[in-house]
Every structure is written in C-alpha cells, then in structure tokens.
N, CA, C and O of each residue as an XYZ file, in Angstrom:
360
protein
N      51.684    152.785     96.339
C      52.709    152.094     97.054
C      53.598    153.144     98.370
O      53.574    153.001     99.593
N      54.110    153.871     97.778
C      55.133    154.768     98.355
C      54.081    155.864     99.190
O      54.612    156.504    100.097
N      52.910    156.056     98.974
C      51.924    156.823     99.926
C      51.712    155.897    101.221
O      51.767    156.223    102.406
N      51.412    154.446    100.551
C      51.006    154.091    102.034
C      51.974    153.692    102.613
O      51.665    153.046    103.614
N      53.160    153.792    102.420
C      54.261    153.112    103.014
C      54.768    154.699    104.298
O      55.077    154.888    105.475
N      54.551    155.451    103.020
C      54.792    156.775    104.047
C      53.361    157.337    105.329
O      53.355    158.359    106.015
N      52.272    156.200    105.260
C      51.306    157.106    106.208
C      51.747    155.859    107.172
O      51.728    156.224    108.347
N      52.022    154.901    107.061
C      52.386    154.088    107.391
C      53.462    154.238    108.737
O      53.271    153.867    109.895
N      54.787    154.996    108.076
C      55.936    155.268    109.154
C      54.936    156.490    109.833
O      54.799    156.450    111.056
N      54.258    157.535    109.096
C      53.827    158.813    109.659
C      52.681    158.020    111.413
O      52.741    158.478    112.554
N      52.116    157.234    111.102
C      51.387    156.011    112.197
C      52.414    155.705    112.833
O      52.473    156.443    113.816
N      53.034    155.196    112.810
C      54.073    154.607    113.615
C      54.747    155.929    114.592
O      54.745    155.877    115.822
N      55.263    156.998    113.871
C      56.027    158.212    114.559
C      54.656    158.738    115.440
O      54.915    159.133    116.577
N      53.849    158.761    115.202
C      52.822    159.670    116.357
C      52.302    158.422    117.234
O      51.985    158.842    118.347
N      52.146    157.315    117.141
C      51.952    156.280    117.961
C      53.489    156.140    119.132
O      53.126    155.973    120.297
N      54.786    156.181    118.981
C      55.735    156.792    119.335
C      56.017    157.728    119.884
O      56.568    157.320    120.906
N      56.010    158.950    119.898
C      55.324    159.984    120.039
C      54.152    160.653    121.513
O      54.249    161.565    122.335
N      53.164    159.632    121.211
C      52.078    159.342    122.088
C      52.811    158.827    123.352
O      52.907    159.457    124.405
N      53.296    157.641    123.113
C      53.873    156.352    124.343
C      54.564    157.252    125.068
O      54.446    157.384    126.286
N      55.381    157.964    124.275
C      56.663    158.519    125.222
C      55.847    159.785    126.228
O      56.028    159.625    127.435
N      55.280    160.582    125.965
C      54.622    161.110    126.556
C      53.915    160.772    127.508
O      53.863    161.322    128.608
N      53.191    159.632    127.060
C      52.360    159.055    128.363
C      53.561    158.042    129.351
O      53.356    158.058    130.565
N      54.534    157.359    128.939
C      55.809    156.741    129.542
C      56.459    157.586    130.054
O      57.202    157.128    130.922
N      56.561    159.217    129.835
C      57.618    159.773    130.697
C      57.383    160.175    132.127
O      58.268    160.906    132.571
N      56.559    159.924    132.828
C      56.840    159.932    134.218
C      56.926    158.710    134.937
O      57.088    158.669    136.157
N      56.820    157.704    134.196
C      56.954    156.517    134.876
C      59.119    156.560    134.744
O      60.008    156.353    135.570
N      59.113    156.864    133.548
C      60.543    156.857    133.308
C      61.354    157.684    134.584
O      62.206    157.166    135.306
N      60.740    159.473    134.693
C      61.446    159.698    135.509
C      61.529    159.794    137.028
O      62.081    160.631    137.742
N      60.840    158.723    137.314
C      60.333    157.932    138.429
C      61.952    156.992    138.397
O      62.918    157.200    139.131
N      61.853    156.171    137.538
C      62.730    155.201    137.816
C      64.016    155.701    137.482
O      64.843    154.921    137.954
N      64.444    156.429    137.022
C      65.464    157.898    136.839
C      65.725    157.938    138.434
O      66.690    157.370    138.946
N      64.853    158.603    139.096
C      64.833    159.442    140.121
C      65.259    158.556    141.571
O      66.001    158.869    142.502
N      64.347    157.176    141.281
C      64.540    155.964    142.377
C      65.902    155.348    142.137
O      66.369    154.791    143.130
N      67.024    155.311    140.481
C      68.297    154.796    141.058
C      69.361    155.405    140.897
O      70.487    154.925    140.757
N      68.906    156.946    140.915
C      69.861    157.879    141.504
C      69.861    158.206    142.804
O      70.976    158.253    143.323
N      68.580    158.538    143.741
C      68.521    158.002    144.771
C      69.229    156.829    145.580
O      69.876    156.966    146.618
N      68.965    155.608    144.871
C      69.652    154.462    145.585
C      70.763    154.681    145.429
O      71.404    154.868    146.463
N      71.612    154.773    143.926
C      72.963    154.292    144.011
C      73.608    155.077    143.533
O      74.811    154.823    143.591
N      73.184    156.497    142.777
C      74.000    157.409    142.417
C      73.825    157.181    141.076
O      72.884    156.421    140.850
N      74.653    157.745    139.711
C      74.797    157.910    139.029
C      76.088    156.480    137.920
O      76.831    155.816    138.643
N      76.133    156.342    137.117
C      75.637    156.461    135.926
C      73.704    155.743    136.351
O      73.355    155.186    137.392
N      73.131    155.949    135.531
C      71.722    155.653    135.802
C      71.511    154.634    134.549
O      70.976    153.525    134.558
N      72.135    155.396    133.403
C      71.876    154.089    132.238
C      73.000    153.303    131.592
O      74.099    153.856    131.631
N      72.935    152.176    131.034
C      74.132    150.840    131.191
C      73.747    150.724    129.721
O      72.615    150.403    129.359
N      74.833    151.025    128.833
C      75.117    150.669    127.566
C      75.917    149.120    127.408
O      77.070    148.936    127.795
N      75.189    148.226    126.860
C      75.262    147.354    126.027
C      75.805    147.200    124.891
O      75.247    147.984    124.123
N      76.780    146.475    124.235
C      77.361    145.793    123.248
C      76.429    145.050    122.703
O      76.194    144.411    123.729
N      75.692    144.599    121.922
C      75.376    143.636    121.000
C      75.403    143.480    119.285
O      75.600    144.499    118.624
N      75.261    142.571    118.810
C      75.975    141.886    117.534
C      74.439    142.043    117.096
O      73.694    141.908    118.066
N      73.688    142.323    115.738
C      72.776    141.931    115.005
C      73.108    141.332    113.855
O      73.902    140.403    113.712
N      72.356    141.994    112.881
C      72.585    141.065    111.509
C      74.089    141.171    110.634
O      74.671    142.206    110.311
N      74.395    140.126    110.438
C      75.847    140.052    109.592
C      76.830    140.120    110.768
O      77.946    139.612    110.661
N      76.412    140.775    111.949
C      77.353    140.692    112.981
C      77.496    142.244    113.098
O      78.562    142.568    113.621
N      76.956    142.935    112.859
C      76.806    144.498    113.054
C      76.315    145.086    114.501
O      75.196    144.920    114.985
N      77.380    145.793    115.069
C      77.294    145.957    115.769
C      75.936    147.615    116.513
O      75.613    148.613    115.870
N      75.600    147.327    117.646
C      74.434    148.551    117.764
C      74.789    148.346    119.343
O      75.398    147.379    119.800
N      74.185    149.674    120.227
C      73.932    150.194    121.451
C      72.714    149.853    122.049
O      71.644    150.210    121.558
N      72.791    149.224    123.016
C      71.183    149.079    123.478
C      71.059    149.875    125.031
O      71.863    149.667    125.940
N      70.226    150.545    125.100
C      70.263    151.719    126.144
C      69.587    151.154    127.138
O      68.407    150.908    126.887
N      70.184    150.737    128.722
C      69.330    150.280    129.471
C      69.650    150.481    131.101
O      70.773    150.352    131.590
N      68.291    150.863    131.933
C      68.141    151.356    133.267
C      69.385    150.504    134.112
O      69.478    149.302    133.862
N      70.262    151.062    135.026
C      70.871    150.397    135.289
C      70.326    149.414    136.481
O      69.554    150.106    137.144
N      70.399    148.056    137.053
C      69.258    147.692    137.818
C      70.468    147.054    138.736
O      70.044    146.830    139.869
N      72.075    146.639    138.545
C      72.944    145.900    139.135
C      73.582    146.853    140.215
O      73.109    147.972    140.016
N      74.488    146.873    141.310
C      75.488    147.387    141.621
C      76.491    147.929    140.565
O      76.697    147.477    139.438
N      77.182    149.206    141.295
C      78.353    149.496    140.268
C      79.095    148.485    140.500
O      79.225    147.828    139.468
N      79.806    147.922    141.624
C      80.807    147.094    142.040
C      80.763    145.966    141.429
O      81.793    145.305    141.303
N      79.838    145.634    141.050
C      79.912    144.334    140.418
C      80.934    143.356    139.502
O      81.194    143.904    138.431
N      81.325    142.557    139.600
C      82.330    142.041    138.676
C      81.403    141.697    137.345
O      80.243    141.286    137.334
N      82.340    142.015    136.145
C      81.638    141.900    134.995
C      82.016    140.257    134.507
O      81.388    139.717    133.596
N      82.862    139.730    135.075
C      82.744    138.371    134.187
C      82.766    137.266    135.591
O      82.473    137.668    136.717
N      83.075    136.147    135.363
C      82.579    135.141    136.464
C      83.673    134.929    137.251
O      84.829    134.641    136.940
N      83.030    135.155    138.575
C      84.554    135.011    139.519
C      84.441    134.292    140.426
O      83.234    134.069    140.526
N      85.002    133.743    141.219
C      84.174    132.462    142.709
C      83.168    132.961    143.493
O      82.875    132.337    144.513
N      82.298    134.460    143.075
C      81.663    134.969    144.002
C      80.488    133.842    142.983
O      79.494    133.239    143.387
N      80.750    133.860    142.368
C      79.252    132.900    141.757
C      79.443    131.395    141.804
O      78.463    130.713    141.504
N      80.099    131.039    141.999
C      80.411    129.128    142.363
C      79.881    128.686    144.195
O      79.497    127.562    144.518
N      80.017    130.061    145.304
C      79.873    129.329    145.690
C      78.816    129.893    146.180
O      78.221    130.776    145.563
N      78.399    129.407    147.488
C      76.483    129.783    147.910
C      76.548    130.943    149.052
O      76.818    130.952    150.252
N      76.108    132.066    147.936
C      75.909    133.448    148.582
C      74.151    133.441    148.843
O      73.802    134.617    148.738
N      73.392    132.891    149.028
C      72.027    133.450    148.797
C      71.774    134.449    150.011
O      70.669    134.989    149.957
N      72.341    134.703    150.783
C      72.066    135.615    151.642
C      72.302    136.831    151.313
O      71.726    137.823    151.761
N      73.497    136.789    150.201
C      73.050    138.333    149.690
C      73.453    138.559    148.443
O      74.549    138.250    147.976
N      72.197    139.326    147.667
C      72.235    139.908    146.384
C      73.183    140.372    145.473
O      73.933    141.057    146.169
N      73.609    140.402    144.273
C      73.610    141.309    143.270
C      73.117    142.849    143.149
O      73.721    143.915    143.021
N      71.321    142.377    143.275
C      71.120    143.270    142.691
C      70.646    144.642    143.700
O      71.057    144.581    144.859
N      70.011    145.571    143.411
C      70.219    146.662    144.320
C      68.962    146.361    145.281
O      68.896    146.298    146.508
N      67.928    146.186    144.216
C      66.529    145.902    145.353
C      66.892    144.803    146.539
O      66.286    144.658    147.600
N      67.851    144.194    146.146
C      67.797    142.918    147.359
C      68.402    142.860    148.627
O      68.489    142.007    149.510
N      68.834    144.131    148.442
C      69.579    145.007    149.806
C      68.908    145.665    150.799
O      69.534    146.236    151.692
C-alpha cells in the first residue's frame, strides 16, 4: 500500500512538472501583458478560509485596476455601464 501511494505521488509530481514546463510561456505572456498594461503588482493574494476555518492564500493574476475600491461603494449602486472596472474594458 505504501509503494502504491508513493508511485501515485510521483506520477502527480511528474505531471505537474510537465504542465508547468508546457504552460510557462503562456504564464510569461500573461505576466508581461499585465505589467505593460498597468504595472506591478502582477500577482493578487486573496486570503480564503478552508476546512476547519483554516486560512490559506490563493495567488491570482491581477485583472482589475489598482485604484478599484475594495468594498461596496456608491459606484456600484449607480449605472456606469459605459465604464468598466476591468482593465481590458477600457
């Protein structure tokens, strides 16, 4: 049983390494686009709660403008359909 788990773990690590190598050019292009469009920071860190209320950090590419408000404001209650919060909308 221990050998079966070890083989399964090694297969997962090999697949993860292959996918990381294959996807690295795409990730580099995304990083470059975000940096040229709006500068740094490129990665957004979101704190989430998991099992038994244990916190963990989720790393994401930043897709919103830097000056976007974090909480609900009057901006969201009015109709601003001509302007977008997303960077790609401008």
